[in-house]
All heavy atoms as an XYZ file, in Angstrom:
737
protein
N       0.840     -1.174      0.000
C       0.000      0.000      0.000
C       0.888      1.241      0.000
O       1.735      1.400      0.863
C      -0.904     -0.014      1.227
C      -1.855      1.129      1.268
S      -3.068      0.896      2.558
C      -2.540      2.119      3.706
N       0.664      2.113     -0.943
C       1.454      3.326     -1.052
C       0.746      4.459     -0.326
O      -0.438      4.717     -0.531
C       1.622      3.679     -2.520
C       2.535      4.848     -2.742
C       2.687      5.141     -4.223
O       2.630      4.204     -5.017
O       2.830      6.324     -4.543
N       1.498      5.145      0.562
C       0.900      6.223      1.336
C       0.900      7.540      0.583
O       0.038      8.377      0.808
C       1.630      6.385      2.666
C       1.462      5.231      3.647
C       2.288      5.474      4.888
C       0.005      5.055      4.000
N       1.856      7.779     -0.284
C       1.900      9.031     -1.014
C       2.432     10.152     -0.147
O       3.129      9.936      0.842
N       2.108     11.367     -0.479
C       2.567     12.538      0.252
C       1.586     12.816      1.383
O       0.481     13.322      1.172
C       2.660     13.731     -0.703
C       3.331     14.917     -0.058
O       3.712     14.865      1.104
N       3.467     15.989     -0.814
N       1.995     12.500      2.617
C       1.076     12.616      3.752
C       0.784     14.075      4.123
O      -0.369     14.424      4.351
C       1.610     11.809      4.953
C       1.549     10.334      4.593
C       0.785     12.095      6.195
C       2.106      9.415      5.617
N       1.779     14.999      4.181
C       1.441     16.379      4.553
C       0.592     17.103      3.505
O      -0.214     17.954      3.836
C       2.780     17.070      4.731
C       3.823     16.025      4.665
C       3.223     14.792      4.120
N       0.769     16.787      2.223
C       0.005     17.418      1.153
C      -0.679     16.341      0.310
O      -0.232     16.011     -0.782
C       0.930     18.260      0.254
C       1.535     19.455      0.924
C       0.488     20.489      1.274
O      -0.481     20.672      0.543
N       0.665     21.147      2.403
N      -1.772     15.778      0.810
C      -2.410     14.692      0.053
C      -3.114     15.237     -1.190
O      -3.532     16.393     -1.246
C      -3.418     14.123      1.042
C      -3.718     15.248      1.960
C      -2.450     16.054      2.050
N      -3.231     14.398     -2.180
C      -3.995     14.745     -3.376
C      -5.192     13.821     -3.440
O      -5.068     12.607     -3.232
C      -3.136     14.581     -4.647
O      -2.648     13.237     -4.693
C      -1.973     15.546     -4.638
N      -6.321     14.396     -3.685
C      -7.559     13.638     -3.716
C      -8.053     13.519     -5.143
O      -8.116     14.493     -5.873
C      -8.637     14.314     -2.858
C      -8.248     14.392     -1.403
C      -7.814     15.589     -0.847
C      -8.301     13.272     -0.605
C      -7.448     15.662      0.482
C      -7.937     13.332      0.731
C      -7.505     14.522      1.265
O      -7.139     14.592      2.577
N      -8.420     12.321     -5.507
C      -8.953     12.074     -6.843
C     -10.464     12.127     -6.834
O     -11.094     12.453     -5.818
N     -11.064     11.790     -7.945
C     -12.520     11.836     -8.014
C     -13.201     10.745     -7.207
O     -14.378     10.811     -6.946
C     -12.808     11.662     -9.511
C     -11.609     10.976    -10.052
C     -10.451     11.428     -9.216
N     -12.478      9.740     -6.783
C     -13.067      8.680     -5.974
C     -13.549      7.535     -6.835
O     -13.417      7.545     -8.059
N     -14.092      6.530     -6.198
C     -14.550      5.366     -6.969
C     -15.760      5.716     -7.828
O     -16.554      6.583     -7.485
C     -14.907      4.344     -5.888
C     -15.168      5.155     -4.667
C     -14.285      6.371     -4.776
N     -15.873      5.027     -8.935
C     -17.006      5.266     -9.830
C     -18.246      4.552     -9.305
O     -18.160      3.539     -8.617
C     -16.679      4.750    -11.230
C     -15.591      5.525    -11.913
C     -15.341      5.015    -13.316
O     -16.169      4.235    -13.828
O     -14.316      5.387    -13.884
N     -19.379      5.105     -9.638
C     -20.640      4.493     -9.228
C     -20.831      3.183     -9.989
O     -20.423      3.068    -11.145
C     -21.799      5.435     -9.514
N     -21.422      2.194     -9.342
C     -21.644      0.933    -10.053
C     -22.652      1.113    -11.175
O     -23.417      2.085    -11.201
C     -22.192      0.002     -8.964
C     -22.743      0.907     -7.932
C     -21.922      2.167     -7.993
N     -22.643      0.199    -12.110
C     -23.592      0.264    -13.213
C     -25.025      0.187    -12.698
O     -25.329     -0.518    -11.738
N     -25.902      0.918    -13.320
C     -27.286      0.997    -12.860
C     -28.150      0.106    -13.741
O     -28.098      0.190    -14.966
C     -27.786      2.451    -12.909
C     -26.907      3.331    -12.032
C     -29.224      2.537    -12.469
C     -27.217      4.800    -12.179
N     -28.948     -0.742    -13.111
C     -29.856     -1.609    -13.851
C     -31.166     -0.912    -14.181
O     -31.863     -1.308    -15.102
C     -30.142     -2.885    -13.061
C     -28.920     -3.757    -12.950
O     -28.021     -3.682    -13.777
N     -28.889     -4.580    -11.923
N     -31.518      0.084    -13.390
C     -32.795      0.772    -13.578
C     -32.562      2.271    -13.737
O     -32.833      3.052    -12.819
C     -33.717      0.512    -12.382
O     -33.030      0.913    -11.196
C     -34.109     -0.937    -12.281
N     -32.070      2.725    -14.892
C     -31.790      4.159    -15.033
C     -33.056      5.009    -15.007
O     -33.024      6.156    -14.565
C     -31.082      4.251    -16.380
C     -31.488      3.037    -17.119
C     -31.736      1.972    -16.092
N     -34.178      4.471    -15.452
C     -35.425      5.246    -15.422
C     -35.877      5.535    -14.009
O     -36.336      6.641    -13.698
N     -35.744      4.543    -13.129
C     -36.146      4.725    -11.739
C     -35.235      5.721    -11.028
O     -35.696      6.573    -10.260
C     -36.124      3.379    -11.016
C     -36.650      3.353     -9.597
C     -38.122      3.744     -9.573
C     -36.461      1.975     -8.995
N     -33.932      5.644    -11.302
C     -32.987      6.574    -10.694
C     -33.256      7.999    -11.182
O     -33.254      8.947    -10.399
C     -31.538      6.136    -11.004
C     -30.548      7.197    -10.574
C     -31.240      4.824    -10.323
N     -33.515      8.151    -12.475
C     -33.813      9.482    -13.014
C     -35.103     10.032    -12.417
O     -35.196     11.230    -12.121
C     -33.920      9.415    -14.531
N     -36.097      9.168    -12.209
C     -37.365      9.610    -11.623
C     -37.154     10.045    -10.171
O     -37.700     11.065     -9.729
C     -38.391      8.483    -11.693
C     -39.758      8.887    -11.199
S     -41.002      7.608    -11.405
C     -40.398      6.341    -10.334
N     -36.340      9.300     -9.408
C     -36.077      9.654     -8.013
C     -35.327     10.984     -7.921
O     -35.661     11.843     -7.099
C     -35.296      8.551     -7.323
N     -34.330     11.173     -8.778
C     -33.592     12.435     -8.762
C     -34.475     13.595     -9.208
O     -34.378     14.696     -8.666
C     -32.351     12.339     -9.649
C     -31.231     11.579     -9.015
N     -30.395     12.133     -8.084
C     -30.831     10.295     -9.161
C     -29.519     11.233     -7.696
N     -29.762     10.096     -8.334
N     -35.349     13.366    -10.166
C     -36.275     14.407    -10.591
C     -37.220     14.806     -9.470
O     -37.515     15.991     -9.274
N     -37.706     13.802     -8.715
C     -38.585     14.097     -7.588
C     -37.856     14.907     -6.530
O     -38.394     15.878     -5.987
C     -39.123     12.799     -6.983
C     -39.894     13.007     -5.716
C     -41.164     13.532     -5.759
C     -39.345     12.693     -4.481
C     -41.888     13.741     -4.595
C     -40.043     12.893     -3.322
C     -41.316     13.414     -3.379
N     -36.610     14.540     -6.224
C     -35.857     15.270     -5.209
C     -35.561     16.696     -5.649
O     -35.591     17.622     -4.836
C     -34.556     14.537     -4.882
C     -34.743     13.244     -4.100
C     -33.415     12.535     -3.951
C     -35.381     13.490     -2.760
N     -35.273     16.902     -6.932
C     -35.049     18.269     -7.427
C     -36.343     19.073     -7.391
O     -36.325     20.280     -7.177
C     -34.491     18.235     -8.843
C     -33.002     17.993     -8.895
C     -32.461     18.224    -10.288
N     -33.047     17.341    -11.283
C     -32.592     16.127    -11.592
N     -31.532     15.667    -10.975
N     -33.185     15.390    -12.491
N     -37.476     18.407     -7.597
C     -38.767     19.101     -7.551
C     -39.138     19.469     -6.122
O     -39.612     20.576     -5.856
C     -39.850     18.215     -8.166
C     -41.267     18.760     -8.138
C     -41.382     19.917     -9.120
C     -42.251     17.674     -8.478
N     -38.904     18.557     -5.191
C     -39.306     18.767     -3.803
C     -38.397     19.780     -3.105
O     -38.861     20.611     -2.336
C     -39.311     17.428     -3.043
C     -39.442     17.638     -1.560
C     -40.449     16.563     -3.536
N     -37.104     19.721     -3.377
C     -36.190     20.591     -2.660
C     -35.246     21.291     -3.641
O     -34.073     20.954     -3.753
C     -35.392     19.784     -1.649
C     -34.725     20.613     -0.621
C     -34.187     19.741      0.478
O     -33.737     18.637      0.234
N     -34.224     20.236      1.688
N     -35.747     22.330     -4.345
C     -34.904     23.016     -5.325
C     -33.941     24.027     -4.707
O     -32.961     24.406     -5.326
C     -35.915     23.730     -6.225
C     -37.056     24.003     -5.324
C     -37.115     22.837     -4.361
N     -34.209     24.472     -3.491
C     -33.381     25.509     -2.863
C     -32.189     24.890     -2.146
O     -32.317     23.846     -1.505
C     -34.206     26.307     -1.851
C     -35.388     26.971     -2.490
O     -35.285     27.467     -3.601
N     -36.518     26.977     -1.806
N     -31.017     25.521     -2.203
C     -29.858     24.993     -1.475
C     -29.992     25.250      0.024
O     -30.736     26.123      0.461
C     -28.681     25.767     -2.060
C     -29.275     27.041     -2.526
C     -30.672     26.700     -2.984
N     -29.257     24.472      0.809
C     -29.259     24.624      2.261
C     -28.629     25.962      2.637
O     -27.520     26.271      2.213
C     -28.472     23.489      2.919
C     -28.301     23.556      4.431
C     -29.651     23.426      5.116
C     -27.370     22.485      4.909
N     -29.331     26.795      3.421
C     -28.750     28.086      3.827
C     -27.713     27.892      4.936
O     -28.023     27.956      6.117
C     -29.960     28.885      4.311
C     -30.956     27.861      4.699
C     -30.712     26.654      3.851
N     -26.465     27.657      4.557
C     -25.414     27.334      5.524
C     -25.010     28.561      6.339
O     -24.535     28.429      7.452
C     -24.161     26.784      4.818
C     -24.530     25.871      3.679
C     -23.320     25.983      5.774
C     -23.333     25.442      2.877
N     -25.227     29.746      5.805
C     -24.757     30.952      6.496
C     -25.485     31.197      7.811
O     -24.973     31.893      8.678
C     -24.891     32.179      5.594
C     -26.314     32.585      5.274
C     -26.895     31.875      4.063
O     -26.196     31.061      3.455
O     -28.060     32.145      3.744
N     -26.657     30.596      8.008
C     -27.377     30.835      9.260
C     -26.992     29.830     10.335
O     -27.303     30.023     11.496
C     -28.909     30.821      9.048
C     -29.389     29.461      8.588
C     -29.319     31.900      8.096
C     -30.875     29.347      8.539
N     -26.292     28.780      9.959
C     -25.878     27.767     10.932
C     -24.465     28.114     11.384
O     -23.530     28.091     10.603
C     -25.931     26.361     10.320
C     -27.348     26.054      9.860
C     -25.454     25.340     11.325
C     -27.470     24.780      9.081
N     -24.312     28.428     12.658
C     -23.012     28.789     13.206
C     -22.626     27.717     14.210
O     -23.246     27.577     15.261
C     -23.081     30.161     13.871
C     -21.710     30.664     14.287
O     -20.704     30.051     13.872
O     -21.652     31.656     15.024
N     -21.596     26.953     13.878
C     -21.188     25.847     14.737
C     -20.314     26.302     15.897
O     -20.062     25.535     16.808
C     -20.446     24.793     13.915
C     -21.322     24.121     12.912
C     -21.194     24.403     11.565
C     -22.283     23.221     13.307
C     -21.995     23.787     10.638
C     -23.102     22.604     12.387
C     -22.960     22.883     11.058
N     -19.845     27.530     15.884
C     -18.972     28.024     16.940
C     -19.724     28.420     18.204
O     -19.156     28.443     19.288
N     -20.993     28.733     18.099
C     -21.753     29.178     19.257
C     -22.334     27.982     19.997
O     -22.718     26.984     19.408
C     -22.906     30.074     18.828
C     -22.476     31.384     18.229
C     -23.679     32.209     17.803
O     -24.787     31.697     17.739
N     -23.447     33.469     17.510
N     -22.397     28.090     21.300
C     -23.030     27.032     22.085
C     -24.551     27.204     22.061
O     -25.286     26.238     22.054
C     -22.512     27.037     23.516
O     -22.794     28.292     24.121
N     -25.009     28.444     22.082
C     -26.436     28.727     21.987
C     -26.720     29.336     20.627
O     -26.156     30.351     20.257
C     -26.870     29.725     23.064
C     -27.191     29.101     24.372
C     -27.790     30.122     25.319
O     -28.507     31.028     24.863
O     -27.509     30.017     26.510
N     -27.605     28.700     19.880
C     -27.952     29.228     18.568
C     -29.270     29.979     18.687
O     -30.258     29.423     19.135
C     -28.071     28.094     17.554
C     -26.760     27.412     17.263
S     -26.913     26.103     16.088
C     -27.364     27.010     14.637
N     -29.265     31.227     18.336
C     -30.478     32.031     18.361
C     -30.873     32.335     16.925
O     -30.094     32.880     16.159
C     -30.238     33.323     19.129
C     -29.951     33.099     20.595
C     -29.758     34.402     21.329
O     -30.097     35.458     20.780
O     -29.276     34.347     22.459
N     -32.085     31.954     16.569
C     -32.581     32.203     15.220
C     -33.516     33.399     15.260
O     -34.372     33.504     16.128
C     -33.358     30.991     14.686
C     -32.489     29.804     14.447
C     -32.588     28.680     15.246
C     -31.586     29.792     13.404
C     -31.797     27.588     15.013
C     -30.794     28.702     13.163
C     -30.893     27.593     13.973
N     -33.357     34.281     14.304
C     -34.318     35.361     14.183
C     -35.375     34.957     13.156
O     -35.344     33.870     12.597
C     -33.625     36.684     13.816
C     -32.833     36.577     12.535
O     -32.995     35.638     11.780
N     -31.981     37.548     12.299
N     -36.319     35.835     12.916
C     -37.456     35.512     12.047
C     -37.003     35.226     10.612
O     -37.533     34.334      9.962
C     -38.440     36.678     12.081
C     -39.772     36.373     11.488
C     -40.730     37.530     11.711
C     -42.093     37.177     11.204
N     -43.059     38.242     11.451
N     -36.007     35.961     10.134
C     -35.498     35.760      8.771
C     -34.874     34.384      8.600
O     -35.070     33.715      7.592
C     -34.448     36.826      8.459
C     -34.841     37.787      7.381
C     -33.749     38.817      7.184
O     -32.603     38.419      6.927
O     -34.063     39.995      7.311
N     -34.103     33.955      9.622
C     -33.453     32.648      9.558
C     -34.481     31.523      9.533
O     -34.337     30.551      8.792
C     -32.509     32.463     10.746
C     -31.330     33.414     10.699
O     -31.071     33.978      9.614
O     -30.678     33.590     11.736
N     -35.506     31.664     10.334
C     -36.553     30.639     10.371
C     -37.282     30.586      9.036
O     -37.596     29.496      8.531
C     -37.513     30.901     11.548
C     -36.773     30.689     12.864
C     -38.731     29.992     11.468
C     -37.555     31.055     14.088
N     -37.522     31.728      8.417
C     -38.171     31.737      7.103
C     -37.292     31.088      6.050
O     -37.787     30.362      5.180
C     -38.511     33.168      6.698
C     -39.669     33.742      7.460
C     -39.956     35.186      7.075
O     -39.174     35.825      6.391
N     -41.096     35.692      7.529
N     -35.978     31.298      6.120
C     -35.068     30.650      5.171
C     -35.085     29.135      5.341
O     -35.105     28.385      4.367
C     -33.644     31.165      5.351
C     -33.420     32.548      4.814
C     -31.973     32.960      5.019
C     -31.739     34.384      4.585
N     -30.348     34.809      4.816
N     -35.069     28.680      6.597
C     -35.108     27.237      6.843
C     -36.430     26.628      6.396
O     -36.464     25.533      5.835
C     -34.874     26.941      8.324
C     -33.439     27.039      8.803
C     -33.362     26.866     10.307
C     -32.569     26.027      8.107
N     -37.533     27.322      6.633
C     -38.834     26.811      6.192
C     -38.934     26.795      4.673
O     -39.518     25.873      4.097
C     -39.966     27.641      6.791
C     -40.236     27.399      8.267
C     -41.335     28.321      8.761
C     -40.607     25.953      8.525
N     -38.359     27.784      4.009
C     -38.345     27.796      2.547
C     -37.513     26.631      2.016
O     -37.846     26.031      1.004
C     -37.801     29.115      2.030
C     -38.006     29.304      0.544
C     -37.541     30.662      0.048
N     -38.161     31.763      0.781
C     -37.484     32.684      1.447
N     -36.170     32.664      1.475
N     -38.114     33.648      2.074
N     -36.436     26.304      2.723
C     -35.599     25.175      2.330
C     -36.363     23.858      2.470
O     -36.268     22.985      1.631
C     -34.333     25.164      3.186
C     -33.488     23.941      3.023
C     -32.783     23.711      1.854
C     -33.384     23.000      4.033
C     -32.004     22.599      1.687
C     -32.607     21.881      3.883
C     -31.918     21.680      2.708
O     -31.153     20.560      2.555
N     -37.126     23.718      3.525
C     -37.839     22.475      3.806
C     -39.284     22.474      3.306
O     -40.028     21.551      3.597
C     -37.855     22.212      5.313
C     -36.505     21.903      5.884
C     -35.950     20.582      5.409
O     -36.739     19.673      5.081
O     -34.730     20.459      5.367
N     -39.701     23.480      2.568
C     -41.099     23.623      2.156
C     -41.603     22.419      1.360
O     -42.699     21.919      1.598
C     -41.276     24.904      1.345
C     -42.698     25.215      0.895
C     -43.560     25.487      2.124
C     -42.713     26.396     -0.028
N     -40.809     21.919      0.440
C     -41.228     20.781     -0.373
C     -41.488     19.548      0.466
O     -42.482     18.831      0.269
N     -40.599     19.281      1.435
C     -40.802     18.117      2.292
C     -41.995     18.311      3.218
O     -42.717     17.355      3.528
C     -39.547     17.824      3.107
C     -38.457     17.204      2.298
C     -37.249     17.847      2.133
C     -38.639     15.979      1.682
C     -36.248     17.284      1.387
C     -37.642     15.405      0.929
C     -36.433     16.057      0.778
N     -42.238     19.533      3.662
C     -43.400     19.791      4.508
C     -44.698     19.565      3.736
O     -45.661     18.995      4.270
C     -43.349     21.214      5.059
C     -42.215     21.514      6.042
C     -42.191     22.989      6.391
C     -42.357     20.668      7.279
N     -44.735     19.991      2.471
C     -45.924     19.775      1.640
C     -46.136     18.283      1.395
O     -47.257     17.773      1.487
C     -45.806     20.554      0.317
C     -46.870     20.148     -0.669
C     -45.876     22.046      0.580
N     -45.053     17.551      1.108
C     -45.173     16.101      0.904
C     -45.648     15.404      2.169
O     -46.458     14.470      2.106
C     -43.840     15.517      0.457
S     -43.436     15.880     -1.251
N     -45.154     15.836      3.325
C     -45.594     15.241      4.586
C     -47.079     15.526      4.834
O     -47.823     14.645      5.288
C     -44.752     15.762      5.738
N     -47.531     16.737      4.530
C     -48.949     17.078      4.713
C     -49.833     16.241      3.786
O     -50.883     15.740      4.208
C     -49.170     18.564      4.464
N     -49.414     16.072      2.544
C     -50.190     15.241      1.611
C     -50.200     13.792      2.088
O     -51.232     13.107      2.018
C     -49.617     15.372      0.185
C     -49.890     16.772     -0.351
C     -50.209     14.329     -0.753
C     -49.200     17.080     -1.664
N     -49.070     13.311      2.603
C     -49.013     11.948      3.131
C     -49.947     11.744      4.305
O     -50.630     10.722      4.399
N     -50.000     12.720      5.210
C     -50.910     12.613      6.359
C     -52.356     12.611      5.887
O     -53.190     11.843      6.393
C     -50.633     13.759      7.362
C     -51.736     13.863      8.395
C     -49.292     13.549      8.037
N     -52.677     13.440      4.898
C     -54.045     13.447      4.369
C     -54.402     12.087      3.763
O     -55.504     11.580      3.964
C     -54.209     14.557      3.336
C     -54.248     15.974      3.880
C     -54.311     16.979      2.744
C     -55.443     16.151      4.811
N     -53.478     11.496      3.015
C     -53.749     10.177      2.446
C     -53.899      9.123      3.531
O     -54.757      8.243      3.431
C     -52.638      9.759      1.480
C     -52.870     10.248      0.085
C     -52.037     11.186     -0.472
C     -53.932      9.757     -0.674
C     -52.244     11.651     -1.760
C     -54.146     10.209     -1.952
C     -53.303     11.150     -2.507
N     -53.077      9.201      4.575
C     -53.174      8.226      5.667
C     -54.524      8.330      6.362
O     -55.101      7.332      6.809
C     -52.014      8.429      6.660
C     -50.711      7.952      6.033
C     -52.253      7.701      7.966
C     -49.479      8.278      6.850
N     -55.067      9.527      6.459
C     -56.352      9.710      7.138
C     -57.521      9.414      6.202
O     -58.447      8.691      6.558
C     -56.456     11.150      7.696
C     -55.453     11.330      8.833
C     -57.872     11.460      8.168
C     -55.328     12.747      9.322
N     -57.495      9.970      4.979
C     -58.673      9.913      4.124
C     -58.851      8.609      3.350
O     -59.980      8.203      3.099
C     -58.690     11.090      3.143
C     -59.072     12.380      3.801
C     -58.225     13.466      3.773
C     -60.273     12.505      4.473
C     -58.567     14.650      4.390
C     -60.629     13.683      5.095
C     -59.763     14.768      5.056
N     -57.786      7.932      2.982
C     -57.946      6.695      2.218
C     -58.642      5.619      3.052
O     -59.612      5.004      2.583
C     -56.593      6.227      1.643
C     -56.674      4.822      1.095
C     -56.125      7.190      0.566
N     -58.233      5.346      4.300
C     -58.999      4.372      5.084
C     -60.430      4.826      5.385
O     -61.355      4.012      5.425
C     -58.199      4.226      6.376
C     -56.839      4.680      6.042
C     -57.005      5.726      5.000
N     -60.615      6.142      5.572
C     -61.955      6.659      5.843
C     -62.874      6.450      4.646
O     -64.024      6.004      4.794
C     -61.870      8.137      6.217
C     -63.160      8.806      6.662
C     -63.627      8.186      7.966
C     -62.922     10.291      6.846
N     -62.399      6.742      3.454
C     -63.195      6.535      2.246
C     -63.446      5.050      2.019
O     -64.557      4.636      1.669
C     -62.491      7.190      1.024
C     -63.146      6.773     -0.279
C     -62.515      8.700      1.167
N     -62.429      4.220      2.260
C     -62.621      2.773      2.138
C     -63.642      2.263      3.122
O     -64.477      1.391      2.776
N     -63.626      2.762      4.339
C     -64.615      2.357      5.345
C     -66.019      2.769      4.916
O     -66.973      2.013      5.062
C     -64.250      2.991      6.692
C     -65.193      2.647      7.789
C     -65.179      1.385      8.359
C     -66.095      3.579      8.274
C     -66.052      1.056      9.383
C     -66.982      3.275      9.269
C     -66.956      2.008      9.841
N     -66.146      3.975      4.367
C     -67.464      4.431      3.904
C     -67.967      3.573      2.751
O     -69.156      3.240      2.692
C     -67.393      5.891      3.487
S     -67.209      7.022      4.880
N     -67.103      3.203      1.818
C     -67.523      2.354      0.721
C     -67.907      0.962      1.199
O     -68.837      0.338      0.669
C     -66.428      2.237     -0.352
C     -66.442      3.370     -1.328
C     -65.290      4.135     -1.511
C     -67.560      3.691     -2.061
C     -65.279      5.188     -2.413
C     -67.561      4.738     -2.953
C     -66.412      5.493     -3.128
N     -67.203      0.446      2.207
C     -67.522     -0.889      2.712
C     -68.834     -0.893      3.496
O     -69.617     -1.830      3.386
C     -66.406     -1.406      3.593
S     -64.945     -1.878      2.706
N     -69.046      0.126      4.309
C     -70.228      0.131      5.182
C     -71.463      0.712      4.524
O     -72.575      0.313      4.845
C     -69.908      0.933      6.453
S     -68.718      0.111      7.482
N     -71.326      1.649      3.637
C     -72.447      2.335      3.044
C     -72.523      2.026      1.555
O     -72.357      2.912      0.716
C     -72.340      3.848      3.256
S     -72.025      4.325      4.957
N     -72.767      0.820      1.208
C     -72.823      0.433     -0.203
C     -74.121      0.949     -0.801
O     -75.148      0.306     -0.794
C     -72.737     -1.079     -0.326
C     -71.461     -1.602      0.262
C     -71.416     -3.074      0.200
N     -70.734     -3.464     -1.039
C     -70.791     -4.648     -1.579
N     -71.512     -5.579     -1.005
N     -70.133     -4.915     -2.665
N     -74.067      2.137     -1.334
C     -75.263      2.772     -1.892
C     -75.537      2.279     -3.297
O     -74.734      2.326     -4.161
C     -75.079      4.300     -1.894
S     -74.856      4.963     -0.249
């Protein structure tokens, strides 16, 4: 095993991704993630040096804008979890 230059290491691109058997599914998943979360993470509001993090109203709005897509998906998921069994129960019990 060759160690190379330890004080000044050089980093390559890393290992290549394995061949994909389902490129359509991977493209669909990446498209969904780009649709749900198009905004980058606002790193400037996260300060790791402070022990107490105080967020002002602007910072909270930036974080909510970042997570808005996931919040909407979670709300739709909760609605489906509640309404699909309810509608199924109504169809089973009230066969009009």
